[in-house]
C-alpha positions in Angstrom: 125.5 135.6 93.4 129.1 136.3 94.3 128.1 138.2 97.4 125.7 135.5 98.4 128.4 132.9 98.0 130.8 134.9 100.2 128.2 135.5 102.8 127.5 131.7 102.9 131.2 131.1 103.3 131.5 133.5 106.2 128.6 132.1 108.0 129.9 128.6 107.6 133.3 129.7 108.9 131.5 131.2 112.0 129.9 127.8 112.6 133.3 126.1 112.2 134.9 128.4 114.7 132.1 128.0 117.2 132.3 124.2 116.9 136.1 124.1 116.9 136.3 122.2 113.6 137.3 123.0 110.0 135.1 124.6 107.4 135.3 121.4 105.4 133.9 119.4 108.3 130.9 121.8 108.5 130.3 121.2 104.7 130.6 117.4 105.1 128.1 117.4 108.0 125.4 119.2 105.9 126.3 117.6 102.5 126.7 114.0 103.9 129.5 113.6 101.3 131.9 112.1 103.8 131.7 110.3 107.1 131.8 112.6 110.2 131.9 111.1 113.7 128.8 111.5 115.8 130.6 113.8 118.2 131.7 116.2 115.5 128.2 116.1 114.0 126.7 117.1 117.3 129.2 119.9 117.8 128.5 121.3 114.4 124.7 121.0 114.7 124.8 122.7 118.1 126.9 125.6 116.8 124.6 126.0 113.8 121.6 126.1 116.0 123.2 128.7 118.3 124.1 130.9 115.3 120.8 130.2 113.5 122.7 128.9 110.5 120.9 127.2 107.6 123.0 126.2 104.6 122.0 127.6 101.2 121.1 124.4 99.5 120.3 126.1 96.2 123.7 127.7 95.9 125.3 124.4 96.9 123.3 122.6 94.2 124.4 125.0 91.5 128.0 124.5 92.4 127.9 120.7 92.3 125.2 120.5 89.6 123.0 118.4 91.8 119.9 119.3 93.8 120.0 116.5 96.4 116.3 116.0 95.7 114.3 112.9 94.6 110.7 112.5 93.7 108.2 109.8 94.4 105.3 109.5 92.0 102.4 107.2 93.1 98.9 106.7 91.8 97.6 105.3 95.1 98.1 107.9 97.9 95.4 106.2 99.9 97.2 102.9 100.2 98.6 102.2 103.7 101.4 100.2 102.1 102.4 103.1 99.9 102.5 105.4 102.9 104.7 103.0 104.8 107.1 102.7 101.8 107.2 106.4 101.2 108.0 107.1 104.9 110.9 104.7 104.7 112.2 106.4 101.5 111.9 109.8 103.1 113.8 108.7 106.2 116.6 107.1 104.1 116.8 110.1 101.8 117.0 112.6 104.7 119.8 110.6 106.4 121.8 111.1 103.2 121.0 114.8 102.9 118.2 114.4 100.2 114.8 116.1 100.1 111.9 114.0 98.8 109.0 115.4 96.7 105.9 113.3 97.0 103.4 113.5 94.2 100.3 111.5 93.5 96.8 111.1 92.3 94.9 109.0 89.8 95.0 111.3 86.8 97.5 113.3 84.6 100.5 111.8 86.3 102.5 112.4 83.1 102.2 116.1 83.8 104.6 115.7 86.8 107.4 114.6 84.5 108.0 118.1 83.1 108.0 119.5 86.7 110.6 117.0 87.8 112.8 118.0 84.9 112.4 121.7 85.5 113.2 121.3 89.2 116.2 119.2 88.2 115.5 116.4 90.7 118.3 113.8 90.8 116.1 110.7 90.8 112.5 109.5 90.6 110.7 106.4 92.0 107.7 105.6 89.8 105.1 103.5 91.7 102.3 103.8 89.2 100.2 101.9 86.8 102.1 101.8 83.5 99.0 103.2 81.7 99.4 106.5 83.6 103.0 107.3 82.8 104.2 106.2 79.4 107.7 104.9 78.4 108.4 108.1 76.4 108.1 110.1 79.6 110.5 107.8 81.4 113.0 108.1 78.5 112.7 111.9 78.8 113.8 111.7 82.4 116.7 109.4 81.6 117.8 111.5 78.7 118.0 114.5 81.1 120.3 112.6 83.4 117.6 111.9 86.0 117.8 108.4 87.6 114.7 106.3 87.6 113.6 103.3 89.6 110.4 101.4 88.9 108.5 98.4 90.2 108.8 95.3 88.0 105.1 95.3 87.0 106.0 97.8 84.2 108.9 95.8 82.8 112.3 97.2 81.8 111.9 99.0 78.5 115.2 100.8 78.9 118.5 99.5 80.0 119.1 102.6 82.1 116.1 101.9 84.4 116.7 100.5 87.9 114.1 98.2 89.5 113.0 96.6 92.8 110.6 93.8 92.6 108.2 92.5 95.2 108.3 88.7 94.7 104.6 88.0 94.8 105.1 84.5 93.3 107.1 83.4 96.4 104.6 85.1 98.7 101.6 83.3 97.1 103.4 80.0 97.4 104.0 80.6 101.1 100.3 81.3 101.7 99.1 78.3 99.7 101.5 75.9 101.4 100.4 77.3 104.8 96.7 76.7 103.9 97.5 73.2 102.6 99.1 72.3 105.9 95.9 73.3 107.6 94.0 70.9 105.3 92.6 73.4 102.8 92.5 72.5 99.1 89.5 74.6 98.0 91.1 78.0 98.0 89.5 80.9 96.2 91.3 84.0 95.0 89.7 87.5 94.9 91.7 89.5 92.4 91.6 93.2 92.0 92.8 92.8 88.4 91.4 90.6 85.6 93.3 88.5 83.1 93.8 91.5 80.8 96.0 93.4 83.2 99.4 92.0 82.4 101.4 94.3 84.6 100.4 92.6 87.8 101.4 88.9 88.2 99.5 87.9 91.3 96.6 86.3 89.5 98.9 84.4 87.2 101.1 83.3 90.0 98.1 82.1 92.0 97.0 79.9 89.1 100.5 78.5 88.7 101.0 77.8 92.4 97.6 76.1 92.8 98.5 73.8 90.0 102.0 73.1 91.4 101.1 72.7 95.0 97.5 71.3 94.9 97.2 70.0 91.4 94.2 72.4 90.8 93.9 73.2 87.2 90.9 75.5 87.4 90.8 77.2 90.8 88.0 79.5 91.9 88.8 83.1 90.9 86.7 86.2 91.0 88.1 89.3 89.4 87.4 93.0 89.6 86.7 95.2 86.6 88.2 98.5 85.4 88.9 100.9 87.0 90.9 98.4 89.1 90.8 99.3 92.8 92.3 97.1 95.5 90.0 98.6 98.2 87.9 97.3 101.1 84.8 97.9 99.0 86.2 95.8 96.1 87.1 92.9 98.5 83.6 93.0 100.0 82.0 93.0 96.6 84.0 90.1 95.2 83.4 88.1 98.4 79.7 88.5 98.1 79.9 87.3 94.5 81.9 84.3 95.7 79.4 83.4 98.4 76.4 83.8 96.1 78.0 81.7 93.4 77.6 78.5 95.4 81.1 77.5 94.6 82.9 75.4 97.2 85.7 77.1 99.1 87.2 76.8 102.6 89.8 79.5 102.3 90.1 82.9 100.6 93.1 84.8 99.3 93.0 88.4 98.2 95.2 90.8 96.1 96.0 92.8 99.3 95.2 93.3 102.9 92.6 96.0 102.2 90.6 93.6 100.0 90.9 90.9 102.6 89.4 93.1 105.3 86.5 93.8 103.0 86.1 90.0 102.3 86.1 89.3 106.0 83.2 91.7 106.6 81.2 90.1 103.8 81.8 86.6 105.1 80.7 87.5 108.6 77.6 89.2 107.3 76.7 85.9 105.6 77.1 84.0 108.8 80.5 82.5 108.2 83.0 82.5 111.1 86.7 83.3 110.5 88.7 81.0 110.7 86.3 78.3 112.0 84.3 78.2 108.7 86.6 80.1 106.3 90.3 81.0 106.5 91.3 84.4 105.0 94.7 85.6 103.9 95.9 88.9 102.4 99.2 90.4 101.1 101.2 93.4 102.3 101.1 93.3 106.1 99.8 96.8 106.6 99.1 98.2 110.1 95.4 97.4 109.8 96.1 93.7 109.2 97.6 93.5 112.7 94.8 95.3 114.4 91.9 93.6 112.6 89.6 91.2 114.3 90.6 88.5 113.8 94.1 89.6 113.0 95.0 88.9 109.4 97.4 86.2 108.1 99.4 87.8 105.3 102.7 88.1 103.6 105.1 90.8 104.5 107.3 92.5 101.9 109.0 94.4 104.7 107.9 97.9 103.6 110.6 99.7 105.6 113.4 97.6 104.1 111.7 98.0 100.7 111.6 101.8 101.0 115.2 102.0 102.2 116.4 99.8 99.4 114.6 101.9 96.8 116.5 105.0 97.9 119.8 103.0 98.1 119.4 101.7 94.5 118.4 105.2 93.3 121.4 106.9 95.0 123.8 104.4 93.6 122.6 105.3 90.1 122.6 109.0 90.9 126.3 108.7 91.9 127.2 106.5 89.0 124.9 106.1 86.0 126.7 102.8 85.0 125.4 101.1 88.2 121.9 99.9 87.2 120.5 97.5 89.9 117.5 95.3 89.5 116.7 93.4 92.7 113.9 91.4 94.4 112.6 91.6 97.9 111.6 88.2 99.2 108.5 88.1 101.4 107.9 86.3 104.7 104.7 84.6 105.9 103.0 86.2 108.9 100.5 83.8 110.5 97.8 85.3 112.6 94.3 84.5 113.7 92.4 84.6 110.4 93.6 81.2 109.2 92.9 77.9 110.9 92.3 74.2 110.3 89.9 73.4 107.5 86.4 72.6 108.7 86.4 69.4 106.6 89.4 68.2 108.6 87.7 69.1 111.8 84.7 66.8 111.0 86.9 63.7 110.3 
């Protein structure tokens, strides 16, 4: 180990001489521990490339008792929104000299916790159904000095846990107010989750906003069943149930954009035009929402900003465990072609 450390020092000194800077500057460029001007960064990186120098990150981690790694655990690797968020986390982490482990699946997610501990990651973002990773596992991470950030749907069971919440309540209000301005009052909600799933607030917030904004005490709602899946297929299935129910509706909201795309297909197959006959809105503003036909009205939670902020909050806690941030990302309404004036208004 001593020989390895000396060899690393010699190679770093070679890079410093080639770049015309101090050894400390070379260390700062690769560790991101201090600001280094772009000119010096370019000189160091060019010298490192010429000398084929790659810093020994494991040795450095042992010296500072930090691995400069984080982990993202998700139970929905197929979600376009999750992919956008993870990409933003990776980019922010890389810019700060951190490597990101990405782990996911629908089963046995608790098993990853032991792996995170054995690899001594510095922080973990848990974007999972609370039923798949229990609070004891989260406490185990925290007790080992590993920072944790979660989404608000789990709730904060430990004062050491950081959080970043997507403000769905505000987003749903924006959509309902938009539809109201277009003359809609019969708005149906296709929910991936049923009333029993207390960790997601979208269905509850929809009922509250319909009462507040439109005075509707019993809005039209169709819910999915376990296993809860916010997919195109689930949106299609619930839209067919809505159509066949005979209930009156002029607009449809969905748990997310994927379900909205499925609902649009079902509506078209039943001879309904969008938005001439039915307006449709989703949530998330994924790439497919912009390229759909018609393009989908939705709410954007600014996935790139969300991902960057996740890493920012996590790194603050990694650097100082007393800094526990719990924040909200406020959404914006993105109006596209899938919403239009209510057909009842058009007849008057």
